[in-house]
C-alpha positions as CSV (number, residue, x, y, z in Angstrom):
1,X,-101.7,13.0,-40.0
2,X,-99.8,10.3,-41.6
3,X,-100.8,6.7,-40.3
4,X,-97.3,6.1,-39.1
5,X,-97.2,9.1,-36.8
6,X,-100.7,8.4,-35.5
7,X,-99.8,5.0,-34.6
8,X,-96.6,6.1,-32.9
9,X,-98.7,8.5,-30.7
10,X,-101.2,6.2,-30.0
11,X,-98.6,3.9,-28.5
12,X,-97.1,7.1,-26.6
13,X,-100.2,8.0,-25.2
14,X,-100.6,4.6,-23.4
15,X,-96.9,4.1,-22.6
16,X,-95.3,7.6,-22.2
17,X,-92.3,5.8,-20.2
18,X,-91.0,5.2,-24.0
19,X,-90.3,8.7,-24.9
20,X,-86.9,8.2,-26.1
21,X,-88.0,5.4,-28.2
22,X,-90.9,7.5,-29.6
23,X,-88.9,10.3,-30.5
24,X,-86.6,8.1,-32.5
25,X,-89.4,6.6,-34.3
26,X,-90.9,9.9,-35.2
27,X,-87.7,11.2,-36.5
28,X,-87.5,8.0,-38.6
29,X,-91.2,8.5,-39.7
30,X,-90.2,12.1,-41.0
31,X,-92.6,14.8,-42.3
32,X,-94.1,17.9,-40.8
33,X,-96.5,16.0,-38.8
34,X,-93.9,14.1,-37.1
35,X,-92.1,17.4,-36.5
36,X,-95.1,18.5,-34.8
37,X,-95.3,15.8,-32.5
38,X,-91.6,16.0,-31.8
39,X,-92.2,19.5,-30.6
40,X,-95.1,18.7,-28.7
41,X,-93.2,16.2,-26.8
42,X,-90.4,18.5,-26.2
43,X,-92.7,21.4,-24.8
44,X,-93.5,19.0,-22.2
45,X,-90.3,17.6,-21.5
46,X,-87.4,19.9,-22.8
47,X,-84.9,17.7,-20.7
48,X,-84.9,15.5,-24.0
49,X,-83.3,18.1,-25.9
50,X,-80.6,16.1,-27.4
51,X,-82.8,13.3,-28.4
52,X,-85.4,16.0,-29.7
53,X,-82.4,17.3,-31.7
54,X,-81.6,13.9,-33.2
55,X,-85.2,13.3,-34.0
56,X,-85.6,16.5,-35.7
57,X,-82.4,15.9,-37.8
58,X,-83.9,12.5,-38.9
59,X,-87.2,14.0,-39.8
60,X,-85.6,16.4,-41.8
61,X,-87.5,19.2,-43.9
62,X,-87.7,22.8,-43.4
63,X,-90.1,22.7,-40.4
64,X,-87.4,20.8,-38.7
65,X,-84.7,23.0,-39.7
66,X,-86.6,25.8,-38.3
67,X,-87.4,24.0,-34.9
68,X,-83.5,22.9,-34.7
69,X,-82.6,26.6,-34.9
70,X,-85.4,27.6,-32.2
71,X,-83.8,25.5,-30.0
72,X,-80.4,26.5,-30.8
73,X,-81.3,30.1,-30.2
74,X,-82.4,29.3,-26.5
75,X,-79.6,26.6,-26.0
76,X,-76.5,27.6,-27.8
77,X,-74.4,25.3,-25.6
78,X,-75.8,22.4,-27.8
79,X,-74.0,23.7,-30.9
80,X,-72.6,20.3,-31.7
81,X,-75.7,18.5,-31.4
82,X,-77.4,21.4,-33.4
83,X,-74.7,20.9,-36.3
84,X,-75.3,17.4,-36.5
85,X,-79.2,17.6,-36.5
86,X,-78.9,20.3,-39.3
87,X,-76.7,18.4,-41.5
88,X,-78.8,15.2,-41.2
89,X,-81.9,17.4,-41.7
90,X,-80.1,19.2,-44.8
91,X,-79.6,15.8,-46.5
92,X,-83.2,15.2,-46.5
93,X,-83.9,18.5,-48.2
94,X,-81.3,17.9,-51.0
């Protein structure tokens, strides 16, 4: 796990009320480790769906795209947020 992701999760473990900020930071850190942690948070706090989609888009990569589409398959009403997230994630793949 990258050092940045480790430190973000260390802070989150002692300050779980900073969920939105942690999701944003994980998205900015990017990479597969960040995607895994974003989805770990989502599995416990699915009400943060929009923030998770944004973070996944920022994180980019194929794993992020897969997770975005997994969320979309269960929540197609989030079409606009999914399209934005895919656009951001796709930029990072190019």
